N, C-alpha and C positions, 0 to 999 in steps of 0.2 A: 504493500500500500504506500502511495506517495505521500509526502508530507502535506501537500495541498489537499488531497482527497481526505486525509485524516482530519484536517482542520474543518473541512466542509461537513463531514459526518459528526464531528464534535459539536459544531454549531447547530446542526439539525436536532441532535439529541437534547441540547440545552437551549432551544430557541426561545423559550419564554424568558429565561434569564438574559439571553442576548438582547431581546426587545426591551426589557426593563433597563438593562445597562445602556442601551442606545438612547432611551428617553432621558436617563440621568445625565449621560454625556452631553446630549443636546441642551439640557438645562444649564449645565456648567459652561458650555461654549457660549451660549446666549448671554449668560451673566458676565463672563470674563471678557468677551470680545463683542460687545453690542454693535460695533461698527460693521461687523461682518453680516449683520442681519439682512440688509437689502440684497446683497449678493447671493446669500443663501436662498432668499425668496425666489430669485430667478431660477434656481436649480431645482425647485420643487416639482414643476411640471415634467422636466426631462427624466428625473429619477423615478417619479411616479409612473410615467408612461412606460419606462423600462420594466418596472415591477409588474404592471398589468400585462405587458407583452409576455413576460415569463409565466404569469398566471394563466393567460389564455393559451399559451403553448402547451399546457398540460391538459387542455380540453380538445381532443380530436374532433374535427367537424362532424364526423359520424356520430360520436357520443353526444354532441350537442343536439343533433336532430333526434336521437333516441330519447334524450332527456325531455324533449317536448311531448313525448308520449307517456312520460311518467306522470299521469294525470293527477293523482291524489297528492303526491309530494309537491309537484309544481304549483298546484292550486293552493295547497296549504302555505307554501312559501309566499305566494302573492297575497293571500288573505292576511297572514300575520304581519306582513310588511306594509301593505297599502290599505288595510281596513282596520286592523287591531291597533297598530302603532299610531295612526292619526287620531284614533279615538282616545288613546292614552294621553297623547300630547294635548289634545283638546281639553281633557280634564285638568291637566297641569297648567295650561296656558294662562288662565286668569291670575294665577298665583306667582307667575314669573315677575322679575324686576320690570318696572315700567319702561326702562330705557329701550328705545326702539332698536338700537344696534345689538344690545344683549339679547332681546327677544328674537331678532332675525338670526343671530348666530345659533341660538338654541334650536330654532325651527329648521335651519339649514342642515344641521348635523343629525337631529333626531328623526327627521322625516326621510332620510336616505339610508337604505340598508347597506351594510358592509359587503365588499366583494373580494377582500384580500385576506387579512389574517383571521377572519371568521372561519375560513377553511382549516387553518392550522389548529385553532382552539377547538373547533368541533371534532376534528380528528383525534386530538389528544383525549377528548372525553369519550371517544368511541362512536361518535356520530357518523352519519353517512356523508363524509366529506366529499367523496367523488360525485355524488348526486348534487351536492351544493355547488361544487366546482363547475359542473356542467350547466347549472342554472345561472351562473354568474353573468354572462352576457345579457340574458333576458332581464335580470334584476337591474343591471346598469341601464339598459334601454328604458325600462319601465320608470325608473326614478327620474331620469332626465326628462321624460315626457310629463310625468305627474307632478314633479316638484314645483314648477312654476304655478300650476293650478292650486296646489295645496298652500303655497305661500300666499297666493291671492286670497284664498278662503280665510286664512288666519289673520292677515294684516290689512286686507282691503285694497281698494283701488289706489290709495296713496303710495303703495309699494312701487307702482310703475314709475314714479318720479325719481326713485333712487336706484332701482335695479333694472339693468339693461339686459336684453336677450342675448347680446353678443357673447358675453362670457360663457353662457350656457351652451351656445352652439360651438364655441371654441373648445370647451371642455369635452363635449361629445365627440368632436373630431379628433382632438389630440389624445384623449384618454380612452376612447372606445374604438372608434373606426380604424384609426391607424394601427394601434397595437394589435387589434383583432385581425386585421388584414395581414399584417406582417407575420403574426403567429400562424395563420393558415398557409401563407406562402412558405414558411419554414417547414411546416408539416408536409406540404407537398414535395418540397426539396428532399426532406428526410426519407420520404417514401420511395424516391427514385434513385437517390445517390447516397453512398456510404458517408461521404463528406458531410452531406446534409444531416444525417443521423448523428454524426459526431458533434456537429454544432448544436443540434437540438438537445442532446444529452448534456453538453457542457453548459448550455443556458439553463437547463433544469436545476443545476447545482447552485445557481446564483440567487435562488428565492430568498433564503434567510439573510444573506448579506445585503441584498437590495432592500428588503423590508427594514433591516436595521438602519441602513443609510437613509431611507425615506423618513423614518421616525426621528432620527438625529437631526436631519436637515430641517424638518418641519418645526420641531421644538426650538432648535437653536435660532431659527429665523424669527420666531414669534415672542420669545422671552423678552427681548429688548423693548417690545411694545407695551409690556404690562404697565409700567409707569404708575400713573394715578388711577388706572383702571383695575388694580388688584382687588379692591373691595367689591366692585361690581362683578368681576369674574368669580370671586370666591362665593358669591351669593347663588350662583347657578350649580355649584358642586352638589348640594343636597338633592337637587332635581335630577341630576345625572345618576346619583346613587339610587334614588327612588325609582327611576325608570328601569334600572337593571333588576331591582327587586320585583317590580310589577311584571315585567316581561318574562321573567322566569316562569311564573305561574300562568300568564296569558299564553305563552308558547306551549306549555303543557296542555292547556285547555284546547288549543287548536289541534294539537297532535291527537288528542282523544277524539275530537269531533270527526277528524278525517280517518280515524282508526289506523294510524300509522304504526309500523313496527317500531320498537324502541330506538334503534340507531337512527331511523328516519326522524323520529320524534325529537331526539336530542339535537339533530341538525336544525330542525325547525325552531327549537328554543334558541339556539345560538344565532340563527339568522335574524330572528325577531329582536334580539337584545343588542347585537353589535351594529354599530352605525358607521357610515361611510365618511368619516371625518377627513380622510386623506384626499378623496376625490372632490368633495365639496369645498375644501379649503381654497383652491384656486378661484372658485366663485366668490367666496368671502373676501379674498384679497383684491378682487376686481371692484369691490364696492367703493363709493366715494369716501374721502377721508373722514367725514363726520360719522361714518359707520365702521371705522377701522377696527374698533374693539370686537366686532363680530368674528373676525379671524381668530383672535385670542380665545374667545368663547368656544369656538370650534375645536381648537387645539386642546383646551382644557378637558373637553369630553374624552379625547384620546387618552390623556393621563389617567382619568378616572376609570375608563373602560378597560385598559390593559390590566390594571390591578383587579378589577371586577372579573375579568376573564380567568385570571388565576384561581379565583374563588369558584367560578362557574365550573371549571374543569373538575374540581373535586366535589362540588355540591350537586350538580345536575344529575350525575349517575345515581346519586342517593335519592333524589326527588322522584326520578322516573324509574320504572322497573328495570331489572337487569336485562342486558341484551338477550334476545331470543327470537324465535320465529313468529310468536303470537303478536297480535296487535296490542297497542296500549289500552284500548278500550276493553280488551278481554283479559288483561292482567290485573291482579289485585295484590 
């Protein structure tokens, strides 16, 4: 075994610790070198696009088409993310801080389901991470279509004065269309040429380092912006914690309604609870200066969520029945 492959395997075995370390390192860099913040902000989209390319590379086009026929699982994933989550957020919304930027940041992050490290944490808990991975492009497409409408419902027509459609379209192109197209081109190359297979295999080993780099870059770029907003940002932390608590049981309820197997049910719980802070961050960064704190509110959710996922990995298998072939509705 080469030294580099040994390092990759070690990172994969200890990826939760790697992610927490990346968040801590990002906080330290942002505090020690605040002048680097603007430059790091420009690096967010490229590193995130690379991460999503590697994520999509693990979803063969044929598997994606087959996933569309996994009716109950896919419907449950859509219901928990685009029906249950908006209802939970609607119940919390009147109690959020009145500041428009803070509210917008909370809505941006909580209304968008995660498509990257949710797969990792779901897999660590024994969930059907491959089904979740195959559903990723659909979840991304759905949130980009529905997010503007949901934001309008929560914040009203005045939102059009401060939020432009351009960043949403740019994020869809840069973070979904291009990475997905490149991933499928790579898969086609790998199917025809040995060199292509080697490239695909090599790219597959970069998932953990890319995720760590993304987390570090995001946190380091936003810490310098805290400034006088620390108190406002701190006030949303209890809402993020409450969201994680509520969605654990809401996800379980959805899994029971759709009579999913335990591993599928675990995956549904994780997709309902984890949010897409990394992908919506570019949208928050594109907001006018008067709403700049929204980006910090988004990043704060990541910090809370990663810690929450460590708890989820241990707690969810205890809340739901042990893995088996029977459905959740039939297990007691």
